[in-house]
C-alpha positions in Angstrom: -0.3 0.0 -0.2 2.7 2.7 1.1 3.1 2.2 -3.1 -0.4 4.2 -3.6 0.6 7.2 -1.9 3.7 7.5 -3.7 1.3 7.5 -7.3 -0.7 9.6 -5.4 1.7 12.1 -5.2 3.5 11.1 -8.6 0.1 12.2 -10.1 -1.0 14.6 -8.2 0.0 17.7 -11.1 -1.9 15.4 -13.8 -5.1 15.4 -12.3 -6.7 19.6 -13.3 -9.9 17.4 -14.7 -10.6 16.2 -11.2 -10.7 19.7 -9.8 -14.2 20.4 -12.3 -15.4 16.9 -11.5 -15.4 17.8 -8.1 -17.2 20.7 -8.1 -19.4 20.3 -11.2 -20.6 16.9 -10.1 -21.1 17.2 -6.4 -24.4 16.3 -5.2 -25.9 14.9 -2.2 -25.8 11.5 -4.0 -22.6 11.6 -4.9 -21.1 11.9 -1.2 -21.3 8.0 -0.6 -19.7 4.9 -3.0 -21.3 1.7 -1.4 -23.5 0.9 1.2 -24.0 -2.8 3.5 -26.1 -3.0 6.1 -26.0 0.3 8.2 -22.6 1.1 7.1 -22.0 4.2 4.2 -18.9 3.7 2.6 -18.0 7.7 1.9 -17.2 8.0 -1.8 -13.3 8.6 -0.8 -12.8 5.2 -0.4 -13.7 4.9 -4.0 -11.2 7.2 -5.2 -8.6 5.5 -2.9 -9.2 2.3 -4.1 -9.1 3.5 -6.9 -5.9 4.9 -7.3 -4.6 1.2 -5.6 -5.9 -0.2 -8.6 -4.4 2.3 -11.0 -0.8 1.6 -8.9 -1.7 -2.4 -9.1 -1.9 -2.3 -13.0 1.0 -0.4 -13.7 2.7 -3.8 -12.8 0.5 -6.3 -14.6 0.5 -4.2 -18.2 2.8 -5.8 -20.9 3.8 -2.6 -22.0 5.1 -0.6 -19.5 6.4 2.3 -22.1 2.4 2.6 -22.7 -0.4 3.5 -20.4 -2.3 1.6 -18.7 -5.2 2.7 -20.1 -3.9 2.2 -23.8 -4.0 -2.0 -23.2 -6.1 -4.8 -21.8 -5.3 -6.4 -18.4 -6.8 -9.8 -17.7 -9.0 -9.4 -21.0 -10.1 -6.5 -19.8 -9.9 -2.8 -21.1 -7.0 -1.0 -18.6 -9.5 1.3 -17.8 -12.3 -1.5 -16.8 -9.9 -3.3 -15.1 -9.1 -0.5 -12.4 -12.8 0.2 -12.0 -13.3 -3.1 -11.3 -10.3 -3.8 -8.7 -11.4 -0.8 -7.2 -15.2 -2.2 -6.7 -13.7 -5.4 -5.6 -11.7 -4.0 -2.8 -14.5 -2.1 -1.5 -16.3 -5.7 -1.3 -13.2 -7.0 0.2 -13.0 -4.2 3.1 -16.4 -5.0 4.2 -15.5 -8.8 4.3 -12.6 -8.0 6.3 -15.2 -6.0 8.9 -18.1 -9.1 8.6 -15.1 -11.9 9.4 -13.8 -9.6 11.6 -16.9 -9.4 13.8 -18.1 -13.1 13.1 -14.3 -14.3 14.9 -15.4 -12.0 18.0 -12.5 -10.1 17.3 -12.0 -6.5 19.0 -10.1 -3.2 18.0 -8.1 -2.6 21.7 -6.7 1.1 22.7 -2.9 -0.3 20.8 -4.9 -1.0 17.8 -6.8 2.2 18.1 -3.7 4.2 18.6 -2.1 1.8 15.8 -4.5 2.7 13.2 -4.2 6.8 14.0 -0.6 6.4 13.6 -0.9 4.7 10.2 -3.3 7.3 9.4 -1.4 10.2 10.2 2.1 9.4 9.0 0.1 8.6 5.5 -1.6 11.6 6.1 1.2 13.6 6.6 2.9 12.4 3.3 0.4 13.1 0.8 -2.0 15.6 2.2 -2.0 17.7 -0.7 -2.6 14.6 -3.3 -5.3 13.4 -0.9 -7.0 17.1 -0.6 -6.5 17.4 -4.3 -8.3 13.8 -5.3 -11.1 13.8 -2.5 -10.0 12.0 -0.5 -10.4 13.0 3.3 -8.8 11.8 6.1 -12.0 10.0 7.7 -11.7 8.1 4.1 -8.3 7.1 4.0 -8.3 5.5 7.5 -11.8 3.6 6.7 -9.9 2.2 3.3 -6.4 1.8 4.4 -5.6 1.9 8.4 -8.3 0.6 9.9 -8.4 -2.1 7.1 -5.1 -3.2 7.5 -5.3 -3.9 11.3 -8.2 -5.9 11.2 -7.0 -7.7 8.1 -3.9 -8.4 10.2 -5.3 -9.4 13.4 -8.1 -11.5 11.3 -4.9 -13.3 9.7 -3.1 -13.7 13.2 -6.2 -15.2 14.8 -6.4 -17.8 11.8 -2.4 -18.9 11.5 -1.8 -17.9 15.0 -1.7 -20.3 18.1 -5.1 -20.9 18.9 -6.2 -20.4 15.3 -8.2 -22.3 13.1 -5.6 -22.9 11.2 -3.1 -22.8 13.3 0.6 -23.6 11.8 2.5 -26.0 14.7 6.2 -24.8 15.2 7.5 -27.7 13.5 5.8 -26.7 10.6 6.7 -23.2 10.8 10.1 -24.9 11.2 10.0 -27.1 8.1 9.1 -23.7 6.1 11.7 -21.8 7.4 14.9 -24.4 7.3 14.0 -25.3 3.3 13.9 -21.5 2.2 16.0 -19.3 3.9 20.5 -19.6 4.3 21.7 -17.8 7.0 25.3 -16.4 6.5 28.1 -13.8 7.7 30.4 -12.3 5.2 32.6 -9.4 5.1 34.3 -7.6 1.7 38.2 -7.2 1.2 39.0 -4.3 -1.6 41.7 -4.5 -4.0 42.0 -0.9 -3.5 44.8 1.4 -2.3 44.7 5.2 -1.6 47.1 6.9 -3.7 49.5 10.0 -2.5 46.6 12.4 -3.4 44.2 10.5 -0.7 42.1 8.7 -3.6 41.4 5.5 -3.7 42.7 3.1 -6.6 42.5 -0.1 -8.1 45.5 -2.1 -7.3 47.9 -3.5 -10.4 47.3 -7.2 -11.0 50.7 -7.9 -9.0 49.3 -6.4 -6.1 45.8 -8.0 -6.2 48.0 -11.4 -6.2 49.5 -10.0 -2.9 46.5 -9.2 -1.5 44.7 -12.0 -2.0 47.3 -14.2 -0.4 46.4 -12.3 2.9 42.7 -12.4 2.1 42.8 -15.6 1.7 44.5 -16.0 5.0 42.0 -15.1 6.9 40.2 -17.9 5.8 42.3 -20.3 6.7 42.3 -19.1 10.2 38.9 -19.0 10.3 38.1 -22.1 9.6 41.3 -23.4 12.0 39.2 -21.4 14.9 42.7 -18.9 15.3 39.9 -16.3 14.4 36.5 -15.9 14.1 34.4 -14.3 11.1 34.5 -11.2 13.8 38.0 -10.9 14.5 39.0 -11.2 10.9 36.6 -8.6 9.8 37.8 -6.7 12.7 41.6 -6.9 11.9 41.0 -6.0 8.5 39.0 -3.3 9.0 41.9 -1.7 11.4 44.1 -2.3 8.4 42.4 -0.3 6.3 41.8 2.5 8.4 38.3 2.2 8.5 35.6 3.6 10.8 32.9 1.5 9.9 32.0 -2.4 10.8 32.2 -4.3 7.7 30.9 -7.7 8.7 27.2 -8.0 7.7 24.8 -10.9 9.1 21.7 -11.8 6.2 19.3 -14.7 6.2 17.5 -14.5 2.9 15.6 -17.1 0.4 18.5 -16.9 -2.4 15.9 -18.1 -5.2 14.2 -14.6 -4.9 15.8 -12.3 -2.1 19.7 -12.4 -3.4 19.6 -10.2 -6.2 21.4 -7.5 -4.9 24.4 -9.7 -4.3 27.4 -10.5 -7.4 26.1 -14.5 -8.8 29.5 -16.0 -7.8 28.2 -15.1 -4.3 25.3 -16.9 -4.2 26.1 -19.9 -5.9 29.1 -20.2 -3.8 26.4 -19.7 -1.1 24.3 -22.5 -2.4 27.2 -25.5 -2.7 28.7 -24.3 0.8 27.5 -26.4 4.2 26.6 -25.0 6.8 29.3 -23.9 9.4 31.9 -24.0 6.4 33.9 -20.8 5.3 34.8 -20.0 1.7 35.5 -17.3 -0.6 34.4 -15.5 -3.7 37.1 -13.8 -5.8 36.3 -10.9 -8.5 39.4 -9.4 -8.8 38.1 -7.6 -11.9 35.1 -5.9 -9.5 37.9 -5.0 -6.4 36.3 -7.8 -4.4 37.5 -10.7 -2.2 34.2 -11.5 0.3 34.8 -14.1 2.8 31.6 -16.0 3.6 30.4 -18.3 6.4 27.3 -20.6 5.9 26.0 -20.3 9.2 23.2 -23.0 11.1 19.5 -21.9 9.7 18.3 -24.5 12.7 20.0 -22.1 15.3 18.8 -18.9 13.3 15.5 -20.5 13.4 15.4 -21.3 16.9 15.5 -17.3 17.5 12.7 -16.7 15.4 10.3 -19.2 17.0 11.6 -17.1 20.1 10.3 -14.2 18.7 6.7 -13.2 18.2 7.2 -10.5 15.9 9.8 -12.3 13.9 7.7 -15.8 13.7 4.2 -13.6 12.7 6.9 -12.3 9.7 8.0 -16.2 8.9 4.0 -16.7 9.3 3.0 -13.8 7.0 5.4 -14.9 4.1 4.2 -18.6 4.1 0.9 -18.1 4.4 0.2 -14.7 3.0 -1.0 -15.8 -0.3 -3.3 -18.5 1.0 -5.1 -16.6 3.1 -5.3 -13.6 0.2 -6.9 -15.5 -1.8 -9.7 -17.2 0.6 -10.3 -13.7 1.8 -10.5 -12.4 -1.8 -13.1 -15.3 -3.4 -15.7 -14.9 -0.3 -15.2 -11.0 -0.2 -16.1 -11.8 -4.2 -19.8 -13.8 -3.3 -21.1 -11.1 -1.3 -24.2 -9.9 -2.9 -25.5 -7.7 -0.3 -23.8 -4.5 -1.3 -25.2 -1.2 -3.3 -23.1 0.5 -5.0 -23.6 4.4 -5.7 -23.0 3.7 -10.0 -23.8 7.3 -11.1 -20.9 8.6 -8.4 -18.4 5.6 -9.2 -19.0 6.1 -13.0 -18.0 9.5 -12.2 -14.9 9.7 -11.8 -12.7 8.3 -14.5 -9.1 6.2 -13.3 -7.6 8.6 -16.3 -7.2 10.9 -13.5 -3.9 9.1 -11.9 -2.4 9.1 -15.1 1.0 10.8 -15.2 4.5 10.7 -18.2 6.3 9.7 -14.9 4.4 6.0 -14.8 5.4 5.3 -18.0 9.0 3.5 -18.7 11.1 4.2 -21.8 10.4 1.6 -24.6 14.1 0.7 -24.9 13.7 -0.1 -20.9 10.9 -2.1 -21.8 11.8 -3.6 -24.6 15.1 -4.6 -23.2 13.3 -5.9 -19.8 11.1 -7.6 -21.9 14.0 -9.3 -23.5 16.0 -10.4 -20.2 12.2 -11.8 -19.3 12.1 -14.0 -22.4 15.6 -15.3 -21.7 15.2 -16.5 -18.5 12.0 -18.1 -19.4 13.1 -20.0 -22.4 16.5 -21.2 -20.2 14.3 -22.3 -17.6 -12.0 10.6 -1.4 -14.3 12.2 -0.6 -15.7 15.9 -0.4 
């Protein structure tokens, strides 16, 4: 949802048409977007979800160099897809309210404070854009903050301890240990400081000498003469750095390690737990000292920490939960939509030239994707 506020800010300047829409088309009948039972959702709720749907559409189109509204998404005209998605979000909002009540859940003082905090933070970040689009703070709280807190509490009550679909520690451990890799590393640099105080690359001969020094760290760690921490500190001291060099990461190497060189990722995959090794990248002026840690021991820490456990649980079950919630929401048939009001808002109002990716970049991205595939608001 954070991306929604960014898109709102980016698109605010392109929305002059909305100003006339708000002033020229307003009537009491257009002050609300949907009703269910005794609850009436202000029009700003729909506008908020319309903006969210537009942001989602940006990630679904085939050609990022063209407007969403010049393409089809899931067999629908882009504009219609955005409108339909916004209405689906309203249905989900109402289903969350119903599910929350059916499960006997309540919002305590901490929950209310969290809702207020989320609303205030989002509002302070994008209040001018929200105002221009016609989304009030009240609508933002209903569509975004309150929804988020209730959704999270339903998830916890479903999959957490004592929940209807409780995930045991054993199942969570099995998921975690199969998915993640825990490791430590520090990098040594094939650079030196020249007489002017600037950094420059070593000569090939100097790199060979430096490599021997770097490899000694690996040998000493393997022989228990040094730990990863003391080795990193020794190297840090040798180069006069004030920054801690040792880094610890727990990642899914298949999806989260994209910012590491491929050689590092492949090395980690081949290493055994407890093993110390290195990756030498002289052309990039880097030498990585790596230790692969016990993922079971890391999991022990996760299971003892409620917030970490919940985070892993979210990774494990969020797709399943989201699919079930949206399916149940789609089945609701007692929501009245104020279509005359909804139809007065054109999703094009969120469009900004900044949303478009250059055709060359889009073509390059498409080519890479193809290659990889073949190788494996309110008044």
